[in-house]
N, C-alpha and C positions, 0 to 999 in steps of 0.2 A: 503493497499500500503506499502511495507515494504522501510527502508531508504534509501536503495543501488538504490531498483528502484526509490526510486523520485528522490535520488539525479541523476542520471543521466539521467534522462527526464528532467531539468531545469537547468543543472549543466553549460551548454553553455550561457543562460539567464541572470544568475546571474553575469559568465563573463565577457561579455557585459557592463551590468549596472557596472560593480567595475572598468570596464576598464575605461567606462564615466567618472566616477565617481576622479577616482584617474591622469586623464589627465589633462597637466596644459596648453596642447596647445586648444587657445582658437579658431581657426578655423578649428580644426577636432574635438571641441567637440560642435562647432555651428553648420557643417554639419550633425552630427547625432542628434541633438538634436529633431527631431521628434520620433526617438524611446523612446526617456525619458519617456516620460509619459506611455506608455503601459508600461515597465518594469519595471515601480517606483511601477504603480497599482499589476504585477505580484506578486512583490516580498513582498508585504503587504499581498496578499491573501498566499504565501509560508509561510511567518510566521506565520501565521495563522492557517494555516493547522500543520506546523511543532509543533508548543505548544499543540495543540490539540490534536497529536499523541503521544505528548512526545518523539519525538526522541531525539537525543544525542542533547549535551549543547553547543556544537562545531558549530552545525549546526544551532541551534537557535539563537547562538552567532554570527555569519557570516550574517544570513539573518536579523538580529536588528541592526547590522552595516550595511547594503547596505540599510534598509528602512530607519535610521534617518538620512545617508548619500544623499537620494533621496528627503527625508523632508528638510532639511537642504537646500537644491540646489534650490529645488520647490519655498521655500519661498524669498531666496534672487533672484532668476528670478523673482516675483511680483514684490519685493521689487525694482528691479531696473528698471523692467518695470513704474512701478508708479515713479518712478524719474525722468524718461526721458520724462513723460509727463508733467508732473509740470514742469520741466525746458524749456522744448519745450513752453508749457504756456507761463512761464516769463520770457524769455529770447529769444530763437529761433527764434517762430514768430513775434512778436515786432519787433525783430532785423532785418527780412527777409523783412517785409512792406518798412523800413524806405530805404533800399537797393534799392527796388525799388522803389522810391516813383516817379520816372518821369514816368515811366507804368501806376501804381495804379494811378498820377494824370492825367492823358490822359486815363484811363479809367473811372476815375470821372468825366471830361470832356463831354467823349462820353455818358455816361448811364444817369449823371442827368442835363445835358445838354441837352438832348431830352430831362426828364422827361419834365423840367421846360418848354420848347418851346411848347411843346403837351397842357400841363396846360394853359398856356396862352392861346393858340390857340382855344381850347373850349370854352373857357370865352368868346373871341370874336366872334369865329362864332362855336356856339354849335352843327352844321349839322355836322361836323369835327369828332363827335363820329362813324358815322357810316363809314368813312374812315377807320377803324381798326376791328369794330364789326361789325356785323351783327343787326337787329334788335331784334331777337328775346334773342341774347346776352345780346341786352341792358338792359330789358322786365327783365331778368334775375338777371342784377346787381341791376336796382331798386327795386326788389322783396327782394331780400337779403339786403339790406343796411332802407328799409322804416322805416321812422320816428313810435313809437308808433307802429311797427306791430312787427317788428325783435325780436326774443328772442331766443340769443345765447344762453343760457343754456340748458346742455344736461346731460344723465346722464353718470354717468362712463364709462361707457363700449361705448359711443359715443366717447367720449373725447379720450379713448387711441386707438380708432379705427380715428377720426381723426388723431392724433399723426401722425399713420403710413401716412396715407394719405398724411400728411405735409412734411413730412419726402423723402415719394417719389420725391412728385414737387418740392421741393425747392432743394434734389440731383439733381433730373436731370436737373433742371435747371443751375445747377451752375458746374456741368459735359458736357453739352451742352456748356456752355460761354467758359470752357475753351480746352478741345477737339478738338472743333472746329478751335484753332489756329492753326493747324497745316495744315490747310488750306492757309496757306502764310500770317495766322490775318485775312482774309475775313471772316470768318466764327466767329470769336470774334467780329468782329468790326459788323456784322450783330444782335449777340445777346444781344450786348450792345445796341444799338441805337432800338432796335427793341420792347425787353422790358422797358427802358427807353419812347418811344412812347406810349404804352400799359397803363403802369402803370398812366401814365400823363392826359391819354385819361380816364380812368376811376377815376382818383382823379378828374378831371375838369370839367366829366360830374356829377359827384355826389355834387361836388362845386354848379354846376351853378341851377343844381336842388332843393338846400337846404337840403343836405341828408349830412349834415355835420359831425355832431354829432356821428350818427351809425357809421358812415365809419371811422372816424378819432380817435375816441375813441378805434375803434377794433385796426387798425392798428398803432397807436402809441407805443404798447407795442414791437412789435417783429421786427417795421420796422429798428432798429435802426442794427441789426446786422443780418437782414436777407438783407438787404439793401449794405451794407459794404460787405458781402460775395459776393455779385454777384458784384459786383466792383471787388475785391480782386481776383477772379475767373477768370475775363476777365484782369484783368492784368498779369496774367501766364499763359492765352492764346494767348497775344499779343507778348509775351514774346519769345515764343515757335515759333509765326508765324513774331518774326524779324530777328531770329536765322535762318529760312531759307531764308529770302528775303536778308540778310547781316549775312552772315558766318564766314565771316573775311578771314585766312589764313588756317580754319579747313574747310574740307569739309561739306556738308550739314547734313550729318547724324550725321555726330560729334560732330556739333554744333547744330543741336536737340537733342543727349543724352547729354549733356553738359547743356542745356535749360531748358531740362525738369528733370533734378538732382536739380536745384537751383529751379524749379516751383513748385515742388513738395509738398518741406514746406508751401508754402503758400496752396495749395488743401488741406495739413493733418485741416490747423489751419480755411479753408473755412468750410469744414465739421464739424467740432467743432461749431460753429457759425452757422450754417445751423444747426443742431441738435436742439442747443438753440432754434435759433429762433422755428423750431416746437413744439417744449415743450411750449415756453411762448403764442406762437398763438392756439394749443388745449387747455390748462389750466387755461389761465387767458387772453388773449383778449378775449373768447368767454364767457368768465365770466359775465352778463348782471349784477350782481348783486354789483360788484365792480362799483363807479362812476365814471362818464367822467374824472370829475379833477383829481379824481387820477390815473387816465388808463395816464391822460396828463403829469402828475408830473412825473409816472414812466419811459414812454417813454420819454420825453428830459433829465433825469438823465441819461437813458443808451445811448443817444444818445452825451452827454457829456462825459460819460464814456469810451464811443468805443473810440471816438479821444483823447483823454486822454490816455488810455491803450496803441495803435499804437505809440503817441507823447514821453510817459515819459517813461514809462517798460522797463527793461533790459538795460537802456544807461548806467549806473554803471558797468556792467560786463563787458560790451560792450566794454569800454576805457579802462578797466581791462586788456582787452586781448588783446590789441596793445604792 
């Protein structure tokens, strides 16, 4: 292909990329951000073709300038994204949890309160386990955690499959708990209490029949992240419900939008916690080669770390921002 034909075929693409790279208007650049990766890849291909076909130094210089500018922009975009994620984890997320401390406290009371109530009730009346689970479910759970018969060791492929399963399961529970808050908070109340009762029922039954070591050594590692994430998803859902029940001077739609904008930071953190919990559940909790005492120690450490994180992390920057 002659250089003139090559230039006329791709001139418009180069002009668009050049205009995007030279544009200082952040809003306009953000609007056209979706085009950037494709234009950058095309410019790289065109530069390689121009060099291979020995086109004029002027054209090669221009394409090289576009590629270098695109590479720099791509690197900066990735760096900014990484910096935003780190800042969110170190500052925004724990601050948001503290700002919503009342709703977090209420969500904790509903979830852990129902869990503890059901746990104690099953110790007093073991037959209560059948109020939430069918007999077949109870048998399955007993088989899973039967001492000296359970073997959580799996091959690497099975671990990854279970990792995907745990991600889907955890995210679905968190999303249900949060999104159902749009039903004036009733849905969130239901899922918090139901999940608390169900977990308390399982833990209470397995404790009652003496299957403590297989069960508690399995849940110890990931429980801090998973259960805390459910509580925070509940707090976010309650915020949606509260906005609809008491919108103040705003319309219900405006109040809901405002509450959702504030709650979304909690949900971003919840997703991170649930992903980490799924990872631990698949690759740590299920590893029978690790002694139960080690799992208990790590579990206690993680509970202390999660609590300390939400109480202490990000405080200096929060004070300095006022």
